[in-house]
N, C-alpha and C positions, 0 to 999 in steps of 0.2 A: 504494500500500500504506500502511495506517495505521501509525503509530509504535507500537512496543512497547518500553518502557523498563524495563530491569532496574535496580532500586534496591537497592544493597547497604548494609545497616544499616537501622535503623527509619525513617529518612528524614524525621523531624519532619513538617512540613506539605508537604514537597516532592512526594510522590506526587499530592496533590490540586492543588497549584500547576501541576504539569506537565500533568495532565489538563485543567485549565481553560485553560492557555495554548494548547493545540491540541486542540479537541474531537475525539473519536474515538480519542485516544491511550489505550493500555492500559498499565498498570503492574503489574509483578511485584516483590514485595519479598522479599529473602532476608536474614536476620539471625540473630544468635545467639539460641538459645532463651530465654536469660535476659532478653532485651530484646524479645521478641515482644509483650509486653503494652504496649510503647511505640508500636506501630504504630497510627496513628490511622485510624479508620474502615476496618478491615481488609477488610470485605466489598466496598469499592469498588475494590479491586485485582483483577486477574485471578486472582492467587493470592498467598499468603504462605507462605514456606518457612522453617522454623526449623532451625537447625543447632547442635549442641551446641558449647559453647565450646572444647572440646579437640579438635575434629575437625581432621584434617590438611587442608592446602590442597587436596589432590586431591579430597577429598569435596565441598568448596565448588564446585570446578570441575565435577565430575561431575553434581551436582544442577542447576547452572545449564545445563550442556550438555544434560541430558535435556529440560528445558523448551525450550531453544533448538531442539532437533530437532523438537518438536511445534509450536511457535509462535515463530519466529525473533525474536530481539531485534534492534532497529534501533539502539538507544542504550543506554548504561549511565551511571549516576551514583551518587555517594555524597556525603553532606552532613554528615558528622561525622568525628571522629577514629577512632572505635573500629574500624570494619571497612574502613578504607581499604586495608589490606594485602590483604584478600580481594578487594576490588574490582579492584585492579591486576592480580592474577594471573588472575582470571576474564576480564577484558577482554583480556589478552594471549592467553589460550587460545582465546577465541571470535572474536578478530580485531576487537574493538570499540575505538573511539577512547577513550583514557583517559590519565590520568597513568601513566607507566611504573612498573613495580615498583621500579626503581632510584631514581627521584625520590621515591616514597612512602617507601622505606626510608631515604633520606637525611634526609627531613624528620622522620621518627619517631625515628631514632637520632641523638640530639643530638651524640654524639661523632663519628660518621661525617660529620655535617653540618659540624662544626667543622673536621675534617681537609680536607674538600672545599673549604671556603671559604679555608683557609690555602693550599692548593695552587693555588687560582685567584687568589691575591693580593687577595682581596676583604676578608678580615677576619683579623687576626692574633691574636685572643684565644687565650691559652694554656689548654689543657685536657688532661685525661687520663681514660681509663677506669680506675677503681680497682677491682681485683679483691679487694683486702683492705685492712685498715686500714694496713698497712705502706706500701702504695703511696700511700695518702692522705697519710701523713706525708712521704713522699719528695717528693710534689708541693709540699707546703707549704714544705719546706726549699729547694726550687728556686725557687719563685715567690713565697713569702711569704704573709702574711695582711693583710687578710681575704681569704677565698675563698668560693666558693659550692659547696655539695655538693648534688646533686639526682639523681633517677632519670634513667637514659638515655632512657627513654620514659615520659612522663607528661604531664598537663595540669592546668590549674586550680591551679597552684602547689603541687600535692601533693608532699610529701616534700622540699621545698626548704628549705635552711638556710644562712643567712649565718654563717660561722664566724669568730669574732674571736680565739679562743685555741685552742691545740693541745689543751687539755683537753676541748674541745667536739667533737673530731673523731669519737670513738667513737659518741656519740649521733647525730651528723649522718649517719654512715655507716649506722647501723641504720635511721634514719628514711628515708633515700633507698633503702634496699634492699627496701622493701615494694612491694606492688602496689596501685594506686590507680585508682578510677573505671573499673573494668572493663578496664584496660590491664595486662597482665602485666609483671612486672619483668624487665628485660633488663640490669641492671647499674647501677653507680653512677658518676656523672660528677663530677669536680672541675674547676672553672674559675676563672680569675681574676675577682675582683670588679670590676664595671664601675660606676664612680661617676658619677652625674649624673641629670638628670631622664629619666623614661621616657616613651616614646611608642609607639603602635601605628600601623601604616601599613596602611590598607585599600586594596588594589589589585585591578585586574581585568586579566586577560591574554587575548589572543586571537591565534592564529597566531604566537606567540612575542613579540608586542608587549605591553608592560606599561604600564598607565595607573594612576597613583596617584589614588584618588578623594578621600581625606581623610587627614590626619594627626591623630590623637587623642592628647591628653595623658592619661596614666594616672597614678593615685595608688595606691601600694601600701603595705601595712604593711611597715616597714623590716626586720623580722626574718624573717617567713615569706614575704614578697613576694606575699601574697594581695592581689588588686586590690580596692580599696575604692571607687574612683570613676574616671570617664572624662568627658572633655568634648571635643566636636568642633565646629568645628575647633580644633586647638591654635593659640595665638597665637604665631607664630614669624616672624622676618624672612624676606623672600622668598629671600634667598641661602641661608639654612639649609634652607628647604623644598626648594629645588632640589638641595642637597647630599644631603638625605635621599632625594629621588626617585631620583637617580642611584645612590646606594648600594643601595637596595632593588632597583632594576632589575638591578644586578650580582649581588646575592644570588640572585634568581630565575633569572637566566641560568645561574649556576654550578650550580644544583640541577636544571636541566633543566625548569623550569616553562614550559609553553607556552600554557595556557589557564586560565580559571576564576578564582574569587575567591581572594585570599590575605590572610592576616592576619600581619603581621610586626612583632615587638616589638623596639624598639631603645632603647639608652641614648645620650643625647647628651652626650658628655664633651669634654674639652679636645682630643682627637684626632679629633673628629667623631663621626658615628654608628657604633655598634658593636652587633652583633646579640645579642639575648637568645635568641630562637628565631623560627621561622616555621612557618606552617601552610598547607596547600593546602585551605583552606576559608574561609568568612566568619568574622568574629570572633564571640565569645560575648558575654555580659554586655549584651545588647541593643544592641551596637555597630552592627548594621545599621540599627536604628531611629534611633540618633543620626545616622548617616550620611545617612539619608533626610531627617531634619529639617534638617541643616546644608547639604546639597548638592542635594537633589532626586533623587539617584540611589538607586534601589531595588536594592540588591545582590542580595537574594534573588530578585526577579523576573528580573533579568538572568541569574542562575545557572540558573533554571528554563528560560528561553528559550534560553540557550546550550546546555544539555543536549539540547534538541530540534534543535540544528543551526543556530539563528539567529545571525547576526552581531550582536553587541551593542555592541562597542567604539565604533563611530561615534555611536550614540545616547548613550552615557555621556559622550563628549567634548562632544557638542552640549549636553547638560544642564549640564555643568560650565562651559561658556562662557556660559551665560545670565546676564543681569543680575538677581541676586536680592538682596533686602534682607539685609544682614549680620545674622546672629544665631547663637547657639551653643546646643547641646543637651548636657545633662549627665545623668549618672546617679550616684547615691551609694547605697552598700549599708550596711545595719545589721548590726552584729555584737554579740555579747554578751561580757560579762566574768564570766560565771557559767555553771554547767552545771545541767541539770535537765530536766523535762518541760514543754513549752510548754502553758500552760493558757489563754492568751488574749492578745490584742493590743488595746490602746486607742490613741486618738489618730489613727485613720485619717481620720475625717471632718475634723478640724482640719487635718491635713496636706494633704488634697486641695484645700482652698480657699485655700491660700497662693498669693500671686502667682507666676506662672510655672510652677507645678507642672502637669505633663501626665499623670503616671501614678504611682500608688502600688500596690505589690504585696507581699503576704506570701509568702515562699518556703517557710517551714516550716509544716507542717500542725499543727493542734492535736493534742496527744497525742504528738508526736514528741520524741525526746530531742535536745536542743540543747546546744551548749557553746561554748567559747572558739574563737577564730579559729585554724584550722589549715590549711584548704584553702578553695577557693571554695565548696565544699558547706557550709561552716560558716555562711555568711551567711544571715540570716533574713528580710530584707526589702530592698526598694529603692524609691527615688523618682527619677523623671525630671523634668527641668525645662528650660524655655527661658529665654534671656536675651539681651540685646543684646550682651553680651560673655561671654567664657568665665568670668570671675570671677563675673559676675552669675548665670549658669546654675548654676555649682557651688554658690554660696552658697544659692540657692533649693532645690536638691536636698538639700543637707546640712540646711537648716532643716526641711525636711519630714521627713527621717529622725529628727531630734532630737525631733519631736513624738510619736514612737511610744514606747509603753511595753510591755514584754513581761513577762507574769506567768508565773512558773515554779513548778512543784512540785518541791521539793528533799527527798530522803529525810533523815530525822533520823539523828543519829549513833548508831551501834550498836557502838562500840568497847568494849574491855575496860578496866575501872577497876582502880586499885591501892589 
C-alpha cells in the first residue's frame, strides 16, 4: 500500500519533500483558512482542507476522520509551531504515531514546561503565570529584578520584555498579553532573568534517543531578545559541549520527546546551561541551512524521511563522524531604526560579492510598512556567510548587511500648530 501522509499546517516545502522522498506517496494538507494561501503548489496534494481559526478541536478531528475513512492515512506530520496542537489530537484520535498532546502542550505552554522541568530536577529557573499586574509585582518582590515578562505561548521573541525597574512592569504586562504570529494569547509569564551568552541546540530524536547535531551561538538584541544573528558551530570547549548535550537530553526526556527535530534555546551562565525555551520542530532563521553547511546533516531531509517511517539517526551519526574541513556558517539580519514604507533597497550587488558571502535576501517587500525592531517579523533582510572560524563567518555576514541601504517613504507631519 502506498503512503498517504496527513500534513497539519501549511507544511512549507515538506509536502513536496515527502512526495519526492518516496515516489507514489500522496499528501493531504489541513490548515487554518487564514494560512491556506501559504500552501505551496496546492494542486499537487490529494486535497487541501481549510478550517476556520476558531473551530473546536473536534471539527479538526472530524474532517480528518472523514478523509481517513475514504483514503486511510498511513502517517501524519507537522512542520511548524502554529497547528501542532491540532496535529497531536488528530493523531491520537486516528491512532497515528505523533508527539503526544501532553508533550505538545508542555512545549507550547512555557509555564507548564517550567513546572515540569523543576519537578524533574532538570532546571530550577523561577517563574510564575501572572494573571494580573499585582501578581507580577509579587513575583518581583520575591525574586527581584531584572526579570523577563513574555507571553505563555508565542515565538519569534514577540511580546518579550526585559524589565529592569518596577515602573516598567505595566507596559511589559500589556505587551506580553497580546496575540502574536497567529498564536492566540494564553497568559503572561514572569521568569527570572538568565544572564550569559545564548545558544540554540539543534537535535534529532528517534525511539527516545537524542542526538545533538550542532550547537549554534545566537546574538540577540538585549532588550527585546529578537535574534539578530547565528553562527554554527559555536566555538565552545569540549567539556561545555558535553554538558550542554546532557542537559538538553534531560530536557527532552522530561517533556516526553521521542522523535523528530528539536530546537532548544539555552543560556550558558555560571551555573551551567539553563533553558530559555524548546520546540518540537527544526529551528527558524535559516538555522537548518547553517547546520547543513557546518555538519553535512540535512535536518529537513531527515525530518521528511523520518515522517515516512525511515530510521535516520544512524545516518546522522555517521555524517557527524566524518572527517570534514572545519568551517563555520553564519547569518546576520538587518533591522531599521526608523518607520515608514519601504521604497527600495540598494547595495545588494556589492554585498553579494564580498568574500565568504553565500546568500543575500530581502525579507520585506517593496511597499510594505516597516519599522523598528520589535519581533523577528521586524527584520528586513539577511546575509549568510562562510568562514574558517565563527568570528570570520559572523564578520562576513555583518559586513554584507552593512552594505545594504533601505529607502523609506515617511509621511510628513500633520500636527496642530499654536
